C-alpha positions in Angstrom: 23.9 -12.7 -16.1 23.2 -11.6 -12.9 20.5 -8.3 -13.0 20.3 -5.8 -10.5 16.7 -4.8 -9.1 16.0 -1.5 -7.1 12.2 -0.7 -5.8 10.5 1.9 -5.5 6.9 2.5 -4.2 3.8 1.0 -2.6 3.4 -2.6 -1.4 1.2 -2.7 -4.9 4.7 -2.0 -6.3 6.6 -4.3 -4.8 4.4 -7.3 -6.3 5.1 -5.9 -9.7 8.8 -6.2 -8.6 8.8 -9.4 -7.1 7.2 -10.4 -10.5 9.7 -9.0 -12.7 12.3 -11.1 -10.5 10.2 -14.6 -11.1 10.2 -13.4 -14.8 14.0 -13.1 -15.0 14.4 -16.3 -12.8 12.0 -18.1 -15.0 14.4 -16.9 -18.0 17.4 -18.2 -16.5 19.0 -15.2 -15.3 20.0 -14.3 -11.6 18.2 -11.5 -9.6 19.7 -10.0 -7.2 19.0 -6.6 -5.1 22.4 -5.3 -5.0 22.7 -3.1 -7.9 26.2 -1.5 -7.1 27.6 -5.1 -7.5 30.5 -5.2 -10.1 29.4 -8.0 -11.6 26.1 -6.3 -12.1 25.6 -5.1 -16.1 21.8 -4.6 -16.3 20.0 -2.7 -13.3 15.7 -2.6 -13.1 14.2 0.3 -11.8 10.5 -0.1 -10.8 9.8 3.8 -10.4 6.8 5.0 -8.6 5.2 8.2 -10.0 2.5 8.8 -7.2 3.4 12.1 -6.2 6.1 14.5 -6.6 8.5 13.3 -3.8 8.0 9.8 -4.8 9.1 10.5 -8.9 12.4 12.6 -7.5 13.5 9.6 -5.5 13.0 7.1 -8.3 14.7 9.5 -10.5 18.1 10.0 -8.4 18.3 6.2 -8.2 18.0 6.4 -12.2 20.6 8.9 -12.2 23.0 7.4 -9.5 23.2 3.7 -11.2 23.8 5.6 -15.2 26.9 7.1 -12.8 28.0 3.6 -11.9 28.6 2.8 -15.5 25.3 0.4 -15.4 22.8 -0.2 -18.5 19.5 1.1 -16.2 16.3 0.1 -17.2 13.4 2.1 -16.4 10.4 0.7 -15.8 7.1 1.0 -13.9 4.8 4.3 -13.4 7.6 7.0 -14.2 7.7 5.6 -17.9 4.1 5.4 -18.2 3.2 8.9 -17.2 5.7 10.5 -19.0 5.9 8.2 -22.2 8.7 9.3 -24.8 9.1 12.6 -23.5 11.1 10.5 -20.7 13.5 9.3 -23.2 14.1 12.2 -24.3 14.9 13.7 -20.7 16.9 10.6 -19.9 18.8 9.8 -22.9 21.6 7.7 -21.1 19.0 5.3 -20.5 19.2 1.7 -22.2 15.5 0.5 -21.6 12.2 1.9 -20.9 9.2 -0.4 -20.3 5.6 0.8 -19.2 3.5 -0.8 -15.8 1.5 -3.1 -17.9 4.6 -4.6 -20.3 7.1 -5.8 -17.6 6.4 -9.3 -18.5 8.8 -8.5 -21.6 11.5 -7.6 -19.9 13.3 -11.1 -19.6 12.8 -10.9 -23.5 14.0 -7.6 -24.4 17.2 -7.6 -22.5 17.9 -10.9 -24.6 18.1 -8.4 -27.8 21.5 -7.5 -26.2 19.8 -4.1 -28.1 18.4 -0.7 -26.3 14.5 -0.6 -26.4 11.5 1.4 -25.4 8.3 -0.8 -24.9 5.9 1.3 -23.0 2.1 0.7 -24.2 0.6 3.9 -24.9 -2.7 3.1 -23.0 -1.7 0.1 -20.2 -3.8 -2.6 -19.9 -2.5 -4.3 -17.1 -3.4 -8.3 -16.9 -1.5 -10.1 -13.9 0.8 -12.8 -15.0 -1.1 -15.6 -13.3 1.6 -18.4 -14.0 4.3 -16.3 -13.0 6.0 -17.1 -9.6 6.7 -14.3 -7.6 10.6 -14.0 -6.2 9.8 -12.3 -2.9 11.7 -9.5 -2.0 11.0 -10.2 1.8 9.3 -12.9 3.1 8.3 -13.2 6.8 5.2 -13.4 9.1 3.6 -11.2 6.8 2.8 -11.3 2.7 1.2 -8.7 0.5 -1.3 -10.4 -2.3 -2.6 -8.2 -4.8 -6.9 -9.1 -5.7 -6.7 -6.3 -8.6 -4.8 -3.9 -10.5 -6.0 -0.5 -11.9 -9.1 1.8 -11.2 -12.3 2.7 -11.8 -12.7 5.5 -9.8 -11.8 8.9 -10.6 -10.4 11.1 -7.8 -9.5 14.7 -8.8 -5.9 14.4 -7.2 -5.0 11.0 -8.5 -2.6 10.2 -11.5 -3.2 6.2 -10.8 -6.0 4.8 -13.2 -4.1 6.9 -16.2 -0.8 5.1 -15.3 -2.9 1.5 -14.3 -5.7 1.4 -16.3 -9.3 -0.1 -15.7 -9.9 -1.9 -12.7 -9.3 -6.1 -13.1 -10.0 -8.5 -10.5 -8.3 -11.7 -10.2 -10.4 -14.8 -10.0 -11.0 -15.8 -6.2 -9.5 -19.2 -7.0 -6.4 -18.0 -8.1 -5.7 -15.6 -4.9 -6.3 -18.8 -2.8 -3.9 -20.9 -4.3 -1.4 -18.1 -4.1 -2.2 -17.7 -0.3 -1.9 -21.6 0.1 1.7 -21.0 -1.1 2.8 -18.4 1.0 0.9 -20.3 4.3 3.1 -23.2 2.7 6.6 -21.1 3.0 5.6 -20.4 6.9 3.4 -16.8 6.1 1.2 -16.3 8.9 -0.5 -13.3 7.9 -1.6 -12.2 4.2 -2.5 -8.8 3.5 -5.1 -7.9 0.7 -4.2 -4.9 -1.5 -5.4 -3.3 -4.7 -6.2 0.5 -5.4 -9.7 -0.1 -4.0 -10.2 -4.0 -2.6 -13.8 -3.2 -1.4 -14.7 -2.6 -5.6 -13.1 -6.2 -5.8 -15.1 -9.1 -7.9 -17.4 -6.3 -9.7 -15.8 -6.1 -12.8 -15.7 -10.4 -13.2 -18.8 -11.5 -10.8 -21.1 -8.6 -11.6 -20.8 -7.3 -7.8 -18.4 -6.3 -5.2 -17.2 -9.6 -3.8 -14.4 -9.0 -1.3 -16.9 -10.7 1.4 -16.7 -14.3 -0.8 -12.8 -13.8 -1.4 -12.4 -13.5 2.4 -14.6 -16.5 3.2 -12.7 -18.8 1.0 -9.5 -17.4 2.3 -10.8 -18.3 6.1 -10.9 -21.9 5.2 -7.0 -22.2 4.5 -5.8 -24.1 7.3 -2.5 -22.3 9.2 -3.4 -19.0 8.4 -3.4 -17.1 11.2 -4.3 -13.8 10.2 -6.0 -11.9 7.2 -5.8 -8.0 6.5 -7.3 -5.7 4.0 -5.8 -2.5 2.9 -7.2 0.1 1.1 -11.1 0.1 1.3 -13.6 2.6 0.0 -16.4 4.2 1.1 -18.9 3.3 -1.1 -18.3 -0.2 -1.3 -17.7 -1.0 2.4 -21.2 -2.8 2.3 -23.3 -4.7 4.2 -21.9 -8.0 3.2 -18.4 -6.9 4.2 -19.2 -5.9 7.7 -20.9 -9.0 8.1 -17.1 -11.0 6.9 -15.5 -8.8 9.7 -18.3 -9.8 12.4 -17.8 -14.0 11.5 -14.7 -13.8 10.6 -11.9 -14.6 13.3 -9.1 -14.8 11.1 -9.9 -11.4 9.4 -8.2 -8.8 11.8 -10.6 -5.8 13.0 -8.5 -4.0 11.3 -10.1 -1.3 8.5 -7.9 1.0 6.3 -10.3 3.4 4.7 -8.6 6.5 3.2 -11.7 8.9 3.5 -9.3 12.0 2.1 -11.1 15.0 3.8 -14.7 15.7 5.7 -16.1 18.5 3.9 -18.8 18.2 1.4 -17.3 20.7 -0.7 -13.9 19.5 -0.6 -15.0 15.9 -1.0 -17.5 17.4 -4.3 -14.0 19.3 -5.4 -12.1 16.1 -4.9 -14.8 14.2 -7.4 -14.8 11.7 -4.2 -18.3 10.6 -2.3 -19.8 12.7 -0.8 -20.8 10.9 2.9 -21.1 12.4 6.5 -17.7 10.5 7.6 -18.7 10.7 11.2 -21.8 8.6 10.4 -20.1 6.2 8.6 -17.1 5.7 11.1 -20.2 5.0 14.0 -21.8 2.3 12.1 -18.4 0.6 11.5 -17.7 0.9 15.4 -20.9 -0.2 16.3 -21.1 -3.4 14.4 -17.8 -4.5 14.5 -16.4 -5.4 17.7 -12.8 -4.0 19.0 -12.8 -2.6 15.5 -9.4 -0.3 14.9 -9.4 2.3 11.8 -7.2 3.7 9.7 -7.5 6.8 7.7 -5.1 8.9 5.5 -6.3 12.8 4.6 -5.1 15.5 2.4 -4.2 19.2 3.3 -4.4 22.1 0.8 -6.6 20.9 -1.5 -7.2 23.3 -4.4 -10.1 25.3 -3.1 -9.8 24.6 0.7 -10.2 27.4 2.8 -9.8 28.0 6.6 -13.7 26.9 7.0 -13.2 24.0 5.4 -10.3 22.9 7.5 -11.7 23.7 10.4 -14.1 21.0 9.8 -11.5 18.7 9.0 -9.7 19.3 12.0 -13.0 18.4 14.2 -13.4 15.8 12.1 -10.1 14.3 13.2 -11.1 15.3 17.4 -14.2 13.6 16.9 -13.4 10.2 15.3 -10.6 9.7 16.9 -9.3 7.2 14.4 -6.5 4.6 15.8 -4.4 5.7 12.8 -4.0 8.5 10.6 -1.5 9.3 8.0 -1.6 13.1 6.6 -0.4 14.2 3.1 0.1 17.7 1.6 -1.8 18.0 -1.9 0.5 17.6 -4.6 -0.4 19.1 -8.0 0.1 16.2 -10.8 -0.3 16.9 -14.3 -3.2 15.6 -16.1 -5.3 15.0 -12.8 -8.7 17.3 -12.5 -7.3 19.1 -9.4 -3.9 20.3 -11.3 -5.5 23.4 -13.1 -8.4 23.9 -9.9 -8.2 27.0 -8.4 -7.4 28.6 -5.8 -4.4 26.9 -5.1 -3.3 26.6 -1.7 0.1 27.8 -0.9 2.6 25.1 0.3 3.5 26.8 3.3 -0.2 26.8 3.9 -0.7 23.1 3.0 2.3 22.0 5.6 0.8 24.0 8.1 -2.7 22.4 8.0 -0.8 19.0 7.8 0.9 19.6 10.9 -1.9 20.9 12.9 -3.6 17.5 11.8 -0.6 15.3 12.6 -0.1 17.0 16.3 -3.7 16.6 17.1 -3.5 12.9 16.2 -0.2 12.5 18.0 -2.4 13.4 20.9 -5.4 11.4 19.9 -2.8 8.2 19.5 -1.1 8.7 23.0 -4.5 9.0 24.8 -5.8 5.9 22.6 -2.7 3.8 23.6 -2.9 4.9 27.4 -6.1 3.2 27.1 -4.9 0.1 26.4 -2.2 -0.4 29.4 -3.3 -3.7 31.8 -5.1 -5.2 28.2 -4.2 -8.4 26.4 -4.0 -7.3 22.4 -3.3 -10.6 20.0 0.2 -9.8 18.0 2.0 -11.0 15.7 5.8 -11.4 16.1 7.9 -10.0 13.6 11.6 -10.1 14.5 13.7 -10.7 17.9 16.6 -8.5 18.5 20.1 -9.3 19.9 18.9 -8.3 23.1 16.2 -10.5 24.0 13.3 -8.0 22.7 10.8 -9.2 20.3 9.2 -6.7 18.2 5.6 -7.7 17.2 2.9 -5.5 15.8 -1.0 -6.3 17.1 -4.2 -6.9 15.7 -4.5 -2.8 15.2 -1.1 -2.3 13.3 -0.5 -2.9 9.8 3.3 -3.4 8.0 5.5 -0.5 7.8 2.8 2.0 8.3 1.5 1.7 11.8 3.2 1.4 15.1 4.8 -1.7 16.7 4.9 -3.6 20.2 8.0 -4.2 22.0 7.9 -7.2 23.9 10.3 -8.4 27.0 9.6 -12.2 27.7 12.2 -15.3 28.1 10.1 -17.7 26.3 11.7 -18.8 22.7 9.8 -16.8 20.2 9.4 -17.7 16.4 8.5 -14.7 13.7 5.0 -15.3 12.8 3.9 -16.5 15.9 0.6 -15.1 17.4 0.4 -14.4 21.3 -1.9 -12.1 23.5 0.2 -9.7 24.9 -0.2 -7.5 27.7 1.0 -4.0 27.2 2.6 -2.7 30.5 3.4 1.2 28.9 3.5 2.8 25.7 4.9 6.0 23.6 2.7 8.0 21.4 2.8 5.5 18.6 3.9 2.5 19.9 3.4 -0.2 23.3 5.6 -2.1 25.1 4.3 -5.3 26.5 5.2 -9.0 27.9 3.6 -12.2 26.6 
């Protein structure tokens, strides 16, 4: 039987989709991303419910497939968040599976009966024996090093959807990385809800640095990249790993969310001096590129708080920056926090930060002209232009560098590329 898969959400959710596919293949099913194919009877939709817009996109896919006459199985964050209420709302769906129950999907389909299998309290255990059926295999691949989260950020529903933090053993992660390298992957990207907390639950202390040193030993691996670190666990040992490991891209992704102490406190985030933290990283790690994400319009944010955030961005001069308007999510601390900020104000503040960052990004890119930057080849266009990413850029969220060359290039190769020109977010160069 051929089963269709539709994926929504982040890279962490993507790995779950690949694990679901792998489990189905183990059971003898054929898996396709062409859910509309006439020979597909069942369609599994792995949903995202992090913010309202993501939820809306997932729901649209569900009803599109129901209208196509498919037997729709809803898994991921949406059924975990809404539980049996979702079953009442979408009675046409064939099955519902929670975030920590997806390894049961193949068995549930085998029964040929409609089903509801959503654990009330998620207890995600990474299925170490299941081989991921990768949706995308190219120069780079993600590895999930942990699941769940122990932080209690006021705006975030993830701990309720994913449960407590659970690290994977170092040896299992290294084994997976070696298998990916054998497939031709040259950059592995470590992800978790909070990567710098890695190991606290199984090794008794933050151990991301130890994992990085083990990954550094893998032959024929070009780059290691880390996403989603957290300020309070970005310790001296991790900084030393960035100083000492050549394969570790000098790229720090650390969502700070805000700068003003009042708002950080209201967010239930660490109240830190953001500029002091950033300066410390830059002083200790040469050629460091820093990415962060911020939230505008969090409840209680006033003009004074926003001015503080604006000036913080102006002074910090982040290499990469994402901004989200606050999204009001049920069952979070911030849902009932008052005063709430009007939507038009949230959007206005977001656009002001993005406009400032656009100018900063252009100035940073202009300063790179004439310099040589290590870059990984992603694809080769039919006109011979190679599309690549510098070490300063993570897939999908950051910029690209477009390379003119008469050399034969292979995706995954890493070259020093001389920057010849730029736009606000992208670079152009030659080998």
